[in-house]
C-alpha positions as CSV (number, residue, x, y, z in Angstrom):
1,M,0.1,-15.9,-7.1
2,R,-3.3,-15.8,-5.7
3,R,-5.2,-18.9,-6.9
4,L,-9.0,-19.6,-6.7
5,V,-10.2,-23.0,-5.5
6,V,-11.2,-25.0,-8.6
7,V,-14.5,-26.8,-7.1
8,A,-15.7,-29.8,-8.5
9,L,-19.3,-29.1,-9.9
10,I,-21.9,-31.8,-9.5
11,F,-24.6,-30.9,-12.0
12,N,-28.0,-32.0,-11.3
13,F,-29.0,-32.0,-14.7
14,H,-30.4,-35.2,-16.3
15,F,-30.7,-35.0,-20.1
16,P,-29.2,-36.9,-23.1
17,V,-25.9,-36.0,-24.2
18,F,-25.4,-37.8,-27.6
19,N,-27.2,-35.0,-29.6
20,L,-24.3,-32.6,-28.9
21,L,-22.3,-31.5,-31.8
22,Q,-19.4,-33.5,-32.5
23,A,-16.2,-31.4,-33.0
24,Q,-16.0,-29.4,-36.1
25,C,-12.3,-30.1,-36.7
26,G,-12.4,-32.5,-39.7
27,V,-12.1,-35.6,-37.7
28,K,-15.0,-37.5,-36.2
29,V,-15.3,-40.8,-34.7
30,K,-15.1,-43.9,-37.3
31,S,-18.3,-45.3,-38.1
32,A,-17.2,-48.9,-36.6
33,D,-16.8,-47.0,-33.4
34,E,-20.1,-44.9,-33.3
35,A,-22.2,-47.5,-31.3
36,T,-19.5,-47.8,-28.6
37,Y,-19.2,-43.9,-28.5
38,R,-23.1,-43.4,-28.3
39,Q,-23.2,-46.1,-25.6
40,A,-20.5,-44.4,-23.6
41,L,-22.5,-41.0,-23.7
42,S,-25.6,-43.0,-22.6
43,E,-23.5,-44.2,-19.5
44,F,-22.4,-40.9,-18.8
45,D,-25.9,-39.6,-18.7
46,L,-26.9,-42.2,-16.4
47,K,-24.0,-41.2,-14.2
48,H,-22.3,-44.5,-14.9
49,Y,-18.8,-42.8,-15.0
50,R,-16.6,-46.0,-14.6
51,E,-18.3,-47.6,-17.4
52,A,-18.4,-44.3,-19.6
53,S,-14.7,-43.7,-19.0
54,K,-13.8,-47.3,-20.0
55,A,-15.9,-47.2,-23.3
56,L,-14.5,-43.6,-24.1
57,R,-10.8,-44.9,-23.6
58,T,-11.4,-47.7,-26.2
59,V,-12.9,-45.0,-28.6
60,A,-10.1,-42.7,-28.0
61,Q,-7.4,-45.1,-28.6
62,R,-9.1,-46.2,-32.1
63,N,-9.5,-42.5,-33.0
64,P,-6.5,-40.8,-31.9
65,K,-7.2,-37.6,-33.7
66,A,-11.0,-37.2,-32.7
67,A,-11.5,-34.3,-30.2
68,D,-14.9,-35.6,-29.0
69,P,-13.8,-38.8,-27.0
70,Q,-11.1,-36.4,-25.3
71,F,-13.6,-33.9,-24.3
72,W,-15.9,-36.4,-22.7
73,L,-13.1,-38.3,-20.9
74,G,-12.5,-35.1,-19.5
75,M,-16.1,-34.3,-18.3
76,T,-16.1,-38.0,-16.9
77,A,-13.0,-37.0,-14.9
78,V,-14.8,-33.8,-13.5
79,R,-17.8,-35.8,-12.5
80,N,-16.1,-38.9,-11.2
81,G,-14.2,-37.5,-8.2
82,F,-12.7,-34.4,-10.0
83,N,-9.4,-36.1,-11.0
84,T,-7.2,-33.4,-11.6
85,T,-4.6,-35.1,-13.5
86,A,-7.1,-36.6,-15.9
87,I,-8.9,-33.4,-16.3
88,R,-5.5,-31.6,-17.1
89,K,-4.6,-34.7,-19.6
90,Y,-8.0,-35.1,-21.5
91,F,-9.0,-31.2,-22.1
92,T,-5.4,-30.4,-23.1
93,K,-5.4,-33.2,-25.7
94,C,-9.2,-31.9,-26.8
95,I,-8.2,-28.5,-27.3
96,D,-4.7,-29.4,-29.1
97,L,-6.8,-31.4,-31.4
98,C,-9.6,-28.9,-32.0
99,P,-8.8,-25.2,-30.7
100,N,-12.2,-24.1,-31.7
101,Y,-14.0,-27.1,-29.9
102,P,-17.9,-26.3,-29.9
103,N,-18.6,-27.0,-26.5
104,A,-17.9,-24.2,-24.1
105,L,-16.9,-26.4,-21.2
106,A,-13.7,-27.7,-23.0
107,H,-12.5,-24.0,-22.7
108,Y,-13.7,-23.3,-19.4
109,Y,-11.5,-26.1,-18.0
110,M,-8.7,-25.4,-20.4
111,G,-8.7,-21.8,-18.9
112,M,-8.5,-23.4,-15.4
113,I,-5.5,-25.5,-16.4
114,L,-3.7,-22.5,-18.0
115,Y,-4.5,-20.4,-14.9
116,T,-3.1,-22.9,-12.4
117,D,0.2,-23.1,-14.7
118,E,0.4,-19.3,-14.3
119,R,-0.1,-18.8,-18.1
120,Y,-2.6,-15.9,-17.5
121,E,-2.6,-14.2,-21.2
122,E,-3.6,-18.0,-22.6
123,A,-6.2,-18.5,-19.8
124,T,-7.6,-15.1,-20.6
125,V,-8.1,-16.4,-24.4
126,E,-9.7,-19.6,-23.4
127,L,-12.0,-18.2,-20.9
128,E,-13.1,-15.4,-23.5
129,T,-13.7,-18.0,-25.8
130,Y,-16.0,-19.8,-23.1
131,F,-18.1,-16.6,-22.7
132,R,-18.5,-16.3,-26.3
133,M,-19.9,-19.7,-26.6
134,A,-21.8,-19.8,-23.6
135,N,-23.7,-16.3,-24.3
136,H,-25.1,-17.7,-27.2
137,C,-25.9,-21.2,-25.7
138,D,-29.1,-22.4,-23.8
139,D,-27.3,-25.6,-22.6
140,P,-27.5,-25.6,-18.9
141,M,-24.6,-27.8,-18.5
142,Q,-22.6,-25.4,-20.2
143,T,-23.9,-22.2,-18.4
144,A,-23.7,-23.6,-14.8
145,V,-20.1,-22.6,-14.5
146,Y,-20.6,-19.1,-15.6
147,E,-20.1,-17.2,-12.4
148,E,-16.9,-19.3,-11.7
149,A,-15.7,-18.5,-15.1
150,S,-16.3,-14.8,-14.8
151,A,-14.3,-14.9,-11.5
152,Y,-11.3,-16.6,-13.2
153,L,-11.5,-14.3,-16.3
154,H,-11.3,-11.3,-13.9
155,W,-8.3,-12.5,-12.2
156,S,-6.5,-13.9,-15.4
157,R,-6.8,-10.6,-16.9
158,F,-5.4,-9.0,-13.9
159,L,-2.3,-11.2,-13.4
160,A,-1.7,-11.2,-17.1
161,E,-1.4,-7.5,-17.1
162,A,0.7,-7.5,-13.8
163,V,3.0,-10.0,-15.3
164,L,3.5,-7.9,-18.5
165,N,4.2,-4.8,-16.4
166,M,6.3,-6.1,-13.7
167,A,8.4,-3.5,-11.9
168,P,12.1,-3.4,-11.7
169,F,13.1,-4.7,-8.2
170,D,16.6,-5.2,-7.0
171,P,16.3,-5.8,-3.0
172,A,19.3,-5.8,-0.7
173,P,19.6,-5.9,3.1
174,L,20.0,-2.4,4.7
175,A,23.6,-2.5,5.6
176,G,24.1,-2.0,9.3
177,V,20.7,-2.6,10.6
178,S,20.3,-6.0,9.0
179,S,21.9,-8.8,11.1
180,K,21.8,-12.5,12.1
181,H,18.9,-11.7,14.1
182,N,15.3,-11.1,12.6
183,E,14.3,-7.5,12.1
184,N,10.9,-6.1,11.7
185,L,8.9,-2.9,11.1
186,P,11.7,-0.4,10.2
187,F,11.0,3.6,10.4
188,I,13.9,5.6,8.5
189,T,13.6,9.2,9.8
190,H,12.8,12.0,7.3
191,D,16.5,13.5,7.3
192,G,17.7,9.9,7.0
193,S,19.7,10.1,10.2
194,Q,18.2,7.2,12.2
195,C,16.6,3.9,11.5
196,F,14.1,2.5,14.1
197,F,13.1,-1.0,14.2
198,L,12.3,-4.2,16.2
199,R,14.7,-6.9,16.4
200,E,14.3,-10.4,17.7
201,V,17.1,-11.1,20.5
202,P,17.7,-13.8,23.1
203,A,15.5,-13.1,26.2
204,R,16.8,-12.2,29.5
205,K,16.0,-14.7,32.1
206,D,15.8,-12.3,35.0
207,R,12.5,-10.6,33.4
208,S,9.1,-12.2,33.0
209,S,5.7,-10.8,32.0
210,F,2.6,-12.5,30.5
211,Y,4.1,-12.1,27.1
212,T,7.6,-12.6,27.8
213,P,7.9,-15.6,30.3
214,T,11.1,-16.6,31.1
215,S,10.5,-20.0,29.0
216,D,10.9,-17.7,26.0
217,K,14.0,-18.1,24.1
218,T,13.5,-14.8,22.3
219,V,11.9,-11.5,22.6
220,W,11.5,-8.4,20.2
221,K,12.9,-5.2,21.2
222,L,12.8,-1.6,19.9
223,F,16.2,-0.5,18.5
224,V,17.5,2.5,16.8
225,S,20.5,2.8,14.5
226,Q,22.4,6.0,13.8
227,W,23.6,7.0,10.3
228,K,27.7,7.3,10.3
229,D,30.1,7.5,7.6
230,S,27.7,6.5,5.0
231,V,26.0,3.5,6.7
232,F,23.7,2.7,9.4
233,G,25.2,1.3,12.6
234,A,24.5,-2.2,14.1
235,G,21.8,-0.4,16.5
236,T,21.1,-0.4,20.2
237,E,18.2,-0.9,22.4
238,L,15.9,2.1,23.0
239,P,16.3,2.9,26.7
240,A,13.5,3.3,29.1
241,P,10.5,3.9,29.0
242,F,10.8,1.5,26.0
243,N,11.6,-2.2,26.1
244,Q,10.3,-2.7,29.6
245,G,8.2,-5.8,29.2
246,D,5.1,-4.9,27.3
247,P,5.4,-5.7,23.8
248,E,5.7,-2.6,21.6
249,G,5.3,-2.1,17.7
250,G,6.6,-0.1,14.9
251,V,7.4,3.6,15.6
252,S,6.7,6.8,13.4
253,L,8.5,10.3,14.1
254,T,7.7,13.8,13.1
255,A,10.2,15.5,11.0
256,D,11.8,17.5,14.0
257,G,12.4,13.9,15.6
258,K,10.8,15.2,18.9
259,S,7.5,13.3,18.8
260,L,7.6,9.4,18.5
261,F,4.6,7.6,18.3
262,F,4.1,3.6,18.7
263,S,1.9,1.0,20.0
264,R,1.9,-1.1,23.0
265,I,0.3,-4.1,24.0
266,T,-0.8,-4.2,27.7
267,Y,-2.4,-7.1,29.6
268,N,-5.2,-6.2,32.0
269,G,-7.6,-8.6,33.8
270,G,-7.3,-11.4,31.1
271,Y,-7.6,-9.1,28.1
272,A,-4.9,-8.1,26.0
273,N,-5.2,-4.7,24.3
274,S,-3.1,-2.6,21.9
275,D,-3.2,1.1,22.3
276,L,-1.2,4.1,20.8
277,Y,1.0,6.2,22.7
278,C,3.5,9.4,22.1
279,A,6.9,10.0,23.3
280,V,8.1,13.4,23.5
281,W,11.9,13.9,23.6
282,K,12.8,16.3,26.4
283,A,16.3,17.7,25.4
284,E,16.7,19.2,28.8
285,V,17.0,15.8,30.4
286,G,17.8,13.9,27.5
287,K,15.1,11.5,27.9
288,W,11.7,10.4,26.2
289,K,8.5,11.2,28.3
290,T,5.5,8.9,27.1
291,E,1.9,9.3,27.4
292,R,-1.1,7.2,26.3
293,L,-3.1,9.0,23.6
294,N,-6.7,10.2,24.8
295,S,-9.7,8.0,25.0
296,S,-11.0,9.3,21.8
297,I,-8.2,7.4,20.0
298,N,-7.6,4.5,22.3
299,D,-10.8,2.3,23.0
300,A,-10.7,-0.4,25.7
301,K,-12.9,-2.4,23.3
302,S,-10.6,-2.2,20.1
303,W,-7.2,-2.7,19.0
304,E,-5.3,0.4,17.9
305,S,-2.0,0.0,16.5
306,Q,0.5,0.9,13.7
307,P,0.6,4.6,13.9
308,S,2.0,6.8,11.2
309,V,2.4,10.5,11.9
310,S,2.6,13.3,9.1
311,A,6.1,15.0,9.0
312,D,4.4,18.2,10.6
313,G,3.0,16.2,13.5
314,Q,-0.6,17.4,12.4
315,W,-2.1,14.1,11.4
316,L,-2.1,10.8,12.9
317,Y,-2.9,7.8,10.8
318,F,-3.6,4.2,12.5
319,A,-5.1,0.9,12.0
320,S,-8.1,-0.1,14.1
321,N,-10.8,-2.7,14.5
322,R,-13.0,-0.2,16.3
323,K,-16.7,-0.1,15.4
324,G,-17.9,2.2,12.7
325,G,-15.3,0.8,10.0
326,V,-16.0,-0.5,6.5
327,G,-14.6,-4.0,7.2
328,G,-12.2,-6.0,9.6
329,T,-9.3,-3.8,10.5
330,D,-9.6,-0.3,8.9
331,L,-7.4,2.7,8.5
332,W,-8.3,5.9,10.5
333,R,-6.9,9.4,11.0
334,C,-7.2,12.2,13.3
335,H,-5.6,15.7,13.5
336,R,-4.2,18.0,16.0
337,L,-6.4,20.6,17.7
338,K,-5.3,24.0,18.5
339,N,-5.4,23.2,22.1
340,G,-2.7,20.4,21.3
341,D,-5.2,17.6,21.8
342,W,-6.1,15.1,19.0
343,S,-9.5,15.0,17.2
344,R,-12.1,12.3,17.0
345,P,-10.7,9.6,14.6
346,E,-12.3,9.5,11.2
347,N,-12.5,6.4,8.9
348,L,-10.8,6.8,5.7
349,G,-13.7,5.4,4.0
350,A,-14.3,3.1,1.1
351,R,-11.8,4.8,-1.3
352,V,-9.0,3.0,1.1
353,N,-11.0,0.5,3.2
354,T,-12.6,-2.7,2.1
355,M,-14.6,-5.5,3.7
356,G,-11.4,-7.1,4.2
357,N,-8.3,-5.8,6.3
358,E,-6.2,-2.7,5.8
359,K,-3.3,-2.3,8.1
360,F,0.2,-0.8,8.5
361,P,-0.3,2.9,7.1
362,F,2.5,5.1,6.0
363,I,1.9,8.6,5.4
364,H,4.8,10.1,3.3
365,A,6.6,13.1,4.2
366,D,4.6,14.9,1.2
367,G,1.7,14.5,3.7
368,H,-0.7,13.2,1.0
369,T,0.8,9.9,-0.6
370,L,-0.4,6.9,1.5
371,Y,1.1,3.3,1.4
372,F,-0.4,0.6,3.3
373,V,-1.3,-3.2,3.1
374,S,-4.6,-4.8,2.4
375,D,-6.1,-8.3,2.0
376,G,-9.3,-6.7,0.5
377,W,-8.2,-5.2,-2.7
378,Q,-7.2,-7.0,-5.8
379,G,-3.9,-8.5,-5.2
380,F,-1.7,-11.4,-5.5
381,G,-2.1,-13.4,-2.2
382,G,-2.5,-12.4,1.3
383,Y,-1.6,-8.8,2.3
384,D,-0.3,-6.6,-0.5
385,V,1.1,-3.3,-0.7
386,Y,-0.9,-0.3,-2.1
387,F,-0.6,3.3,-2.4
388,I,-2.9,6.3,-2.9
389,D,-2.8,10.1,-3.5
390,L,-5.2,11.3,-0.9
391,A,-5.0,14.8,-2.5
392,E,-6.7,13.5,-5.5
393,G,-10.4,13.4,-5.9
394,G,-12.9,11.2,-4.5
395,E,-12.7,8.7,-7.5
396,A,-9.2,7.7,-7.1
397,R,-8.6,4.3,-6.0
398,P,-5.5,2.6,-4.4
399,T,-2.8,1.3,-6.9
400,N,-1.4,-2.2,-6.2
401,L,2.6,-1.8,-6.1
402,G,2.8,-4.8,-8.5
403,L,5.1,-7.6,-9.0
404,P,7.5,-8.5,-8.1
405,I,7.5,-6.4,-5.1
406,N,4.0,-8.2,-4.0
407,T,3.9,-11.8,-4.0
408,E,1.7,-14.6,-3.0
409,N,2.7,-14.2,0.6
410,D,1.9,-11.6,3.1
411,E,3.6,-8.2,2.7
412,L,3.7,-6.2,6.1
413,S,4.7,-3.0,6.6
414,F,6.2,-0.5,4.1
415,G,8.0,2.7,4.3
416,V,9.5,5.3,1.4
417,T,12.3,7.8,2.3
418,A,11.8,11.6,2.1
419,D,13.1,11.9,-1.3
420,G,10.8,9.3,-2.6
421,M,13.4,7.3,-4.3
422,R,13.9,4.3,-2.1
423,A,11.5,2.1,-0.3
424,Y,12.0,-0.3,2.5
425,F,10.2,-3.1,4.4
426,P,11.0,-6.2,6.3
427,G,11.7,-9.3,4.5
428,R,14.0,-11.7,3.2
429,V,16.5,-12.1,0.0
430,K,18.1,-15.3,-1.4
431,S,21.4,-14.4,0.5
432,S,19.9,-14.2,4.0
433,R,18.7,-16.8,6.6
434,S,16.7,-14.3,8.7
435,R,14.3,-11.6,8.2
436,D,16.2,-8.3,7.2
437,V,15.1,-4.7,6.5
438,I,15.2,-4.7,3.0
439,V,15.7,-1.7,0.6
440,F,15.3,-1.2,-3.1
441,D,14.9,1.6,-5.6
442,L,11.1,2.5,-6.1
443,Y,10.0,2.8,-9.5
444,P,8.8,6.1,-10.9
445,A,5.1,5.4,-11.0
446,A,5.0,4.6,-7.4
447,R,7.1,7.6,-5.9
448,P,5.5,10.2,-3.9
449,E,6.4,13.9,-4.1
450,P,10.0,14.2,-3.5
451,M,10.8,16.0,0.0
452,R,13.8,17.0,1.8
453,C,14.1,17.9,5.5
454,C,15.7,21.3,6.1
455,R,16.3,23.2,9.3
456,A,16.4,26.9,10.0
457,T,16.3,29.2,13.1
458,V,12.8,31.2,14.1
459,A,13.1,33.8,16.9
460,A,10.0,34.1,19.1
461,K,9.3,35.5,22.4
462,G,12.9,36.8,22.7
463,S,14.5,33.4,22.2
464,A,15.7,31.7,18.9
465,R,14.4,28.1,18.2
466,D,15.6,25.5,15.6
467,T,12.8,24.4,13.4
468,V,12.6,21.4,11.2
469,F,10.5,21.6,7.9
470,M,9.9,19.5,4.9
471,L,10.9,21.2,1.3
472,S,9.4,19.9,-1.7
473,D,11.6,19.5,-4.8
474,R,8.7,20.0,-7.0
475,A,7.8,23.5,-5.6
476,A,9.7,26.7,-4.9
477,T,7.9,27.1,-1.5
478,A,8.3,25.1,1.8
479,V,5.4,24.4,4.0
480,T,4.8,24.4,7.7
481,F,6.4,22.1,10.1
482,A,6.5,21.0,13.5
483,A,7.5,23.4,16.3
484,E,7.4,23.5,19.8
485,G,4.3,22.0,21.5
486,C,3.2,20.5,18.3
487,L,1.7,23.9,16.9
488,P,2.7,24.8,13.4
489,A,5.5,27.1,12.6
490,I,6.5,28.2,9.1
491,V,9.9,29.3,7.6
492,C,10.3,30.9,4.2
493,V,12.6,29.3,2.0
494,T,13.0,29.6,-1.6
495,G,14.3,26.9,-4.0
496,R,17.1,24.2,-3.4
497,E,19.7,26.7,-2.5
498,L,18.3,27.3,1.0
499,A,18.5,23.6,2.1
500,S,22.1,24.2,3.6
501,K,21.3,27.8,4.8
502,T,19.6,29.2,7.9
503,R,17.1,32.0,7.9
504,R,16.0,33.8,10.9
505,F,12.7,35.7,11.5
506,D,11.6,37.4,14.6
507,L,8.0,36.7,15.1
508,N,7.7,39.3,17.9
509,D,8.6,42.1,15.5
510,S,5.6,43.5,14.0
511,T,7.3,44.8,10.9
512,S,8.6,41.1,10.2
513,A,8.4,40.4,6.5
514,L,8.0,37.0,5.2
515,E,9.0,36.5,1.7
516,L,7.1,33.9,-0.1
517,K,8.8,33.3,-3.6
518,F,6.3,31.0,-5.7
519,L,7.0,30.0,-9.2
520,S,3.6,28.7,-10.4
521,G,2.3,30.3,-13.5
522,S,-0.5,32.7,-13.6
523,R,-3.0,29.7,-12.8
524,L,-2.7,27.9,-9.6
525,S,-2.5,24.3,-9.6
526,E,-4.2,22.2,-6.8
527,R,-0.6,21.7,-5.2
528,D,0.0,25.3,-5.4
529,E,-3.1,25.8,-3.4
530,R,-2.3,23.3,-1.0
531,L,0.9,24.9,-0.3
532,L,-0.6,28.5,0.2
533,D,-3.3,26.9,2.4
534,A,-0.6,25.7,4.6
535,W,1.0,29.2,4.6
536,A,-2.3,30.9,5.3
537,R,-3.0,28.8,8.2
538,W,0.1,29.8,10.0
539,L,-0.3,33.5,9.0
540,I,-3.8,33.7,10.1
541,D,-2.3,32.5,13.7
542,H,0.6,35.1,13.3
543,P,-1.2,38.3,12.4
544,R,1.8,40.5,12.9
545,V,3.8,38.9,10.2
546,H,3.6,40.4,6.8
547,V,3.9,38.8,3.4
548,A,6.0,39.7,0.3
549,V,5.0,37.5,-2.7
550,E,7.7,37.7,-5.3
551,C,7.5,36.1,-8.7
552,P,9.4,36.8,-11.9
553,T,6.2,37.9,-13.8
554,M,3.5,40.0,-12.3
555,P,0.6,37.5,-13.4
556,E,2.4,34.9,-11.4
557,A,2.8,37.2,-8.3
558,K,-0.9,38.5,-8.8
559,A,-2.1,34.9,-8.9
560,V,-0.8,34.2,-5.4
561,Y,-1.5,37.6,-4.1
562,D,-5.1,37.4,-5.1
563,Y,-5.5,33.7,-3.5
564,L,-4.3,35.0,-0.2
565,L,-6.2,38.1,-0.4
566,N,-9.6,36.9,-1.6
567,K,-9.6,33.0,-1.0
568,K,-7.9,32.9,2.4
569,K,-9.1,36.5,3.5
570,L,-5.6,37.9,4.6
571,R,-5.8,41.6,5.3
572,A,-4.2,43.8,2.3
573,E,-2.0,45.9,4.4
574,R,0.0,42.6,5.3
575,L,0.4,41.8,1.7
576,V,3.1,43.1,-0.9
577,C,3.0,41.9,-4.6
578,R,6.4,42.4,-6.7
579,G,6.8,41.1,-10.2
580,G,8.5,41.8,-13.6
581,S,10.6,44.6,-13.7
582,E,10.5,45.4,-9.8
583,Y,11.4,41.6,-9.2
584,E,14.3,41.6,-11.2
585,K,15.6,45.0,-9.7
586,R,15.2,43.3,-6.4
587,Q,17.1,40.2,-7.5
588,M,20.1,42.4,-8.7
589,R,20.2,44.2,-5.4
590,L,20.2,41.0,-3.6
591,L,23.1,39.7,-5.7
């Protein structure tokens, strides 16, 4: 767990201490020991801690049920070199003898002891008791630790809640991909057919560079594993232009698998820099063609890495320490322009970024659920994994994925399958000696919108083109998705049944009708509007395509029709609205 450093507080106050109240627990120091007790407190006030401790131990031995000597023995341990063993012993004894001891510091130090023992609920109780007392106390010695107590109470409450709400977590190495070597930075494609990852392998002695000299025993290489017969294969090295000497990071692919984004470290004039690259699959030659992204994204004076591209290829998220950020390393994003170039990056702002560091963004296939790691938000130690729905309002803040997924160690890199059911990250399980690709069932509250990768055929300019798109399980309509040249293309699909079917639309045919079946109710939700926005953007770019809106009831159909007509400004002659009996008759004809 994340622990705050307990600092020995050396007070500069000088005042008599023997006017403080004795413990109100029914047991006081015997009258025969009062003189020794008062002398001990005088020695404490004079900062003669050794003498004070000796006298207090005598009083404590003769008065084993009195809390006061135990309290001052604890305070002596605080002042005299901050003896943690003695602090634990004496304040624990004090509170055992007198749970409501009237000096707030007893509860402060007892809270620290319980916090160190990871007994966060009990620590919260003691620290809250400290504040109840300190808020009604004008003793500067008792209020001097107010700020420290506030920080510990904050963390105790956070950790107590986290322990009470631990998520189910049963991690296992990803079969096939995980090996005797270390694996890192995995990415499972949206259709689940491939897993890309880095693997640490023995270095080749015939190749040397600044980062992989021949003296190195191992190097990291990009691998890809294919899904076959219900399991991933062992994986093979990606061929050229990858793995050619300059170190490369993890990858991210669009839904159609044709655009692969990655980072590469290059060495130039004594300076190492990480930039972002895109590799485009050229089917005609069966090879990847790479290019460095434009200078608006890559800066010679900053570090750009860890790319994550949206399923449709329209948004690119990445980590960078470039100027203009909120903290150290921030998360940024840019979008595709109509000419195919990328826009200037925009910072994700304070709703995601902190004064600390945010890294390893992962934008899910739903296009709006973002997972990332951070050491700036409240967590359990080092880098923790967080998630946020970017489609929610500006007041939304990231959610810590919780225990035991996050630990006091660094969690680096995190991904979620397209259906939202399983998550994966690099790590170790008890049965493995190496770092593996770990998979586990993601608990419901942390799941994104479930999506499925589907394929269809679109005819354009006299030729057919296969198109890959993502279909939401929570809506009856599919949205865009990547086509040739990274321009959006959209295919009409309706419901789950079309996941295994192919639809053909000829975009050159001016009479083509695109059937948009939309089950939303008479009032559109924010998700409905996002889906319709995606349709409208594509329809505006393809003015010859007509749209038929079909819903079981006319109010449902009319809500969609009005939105496209009035909000998105599509021409009325392009729209047909069918609902109620007309919809039912058409369904019967289709059957």
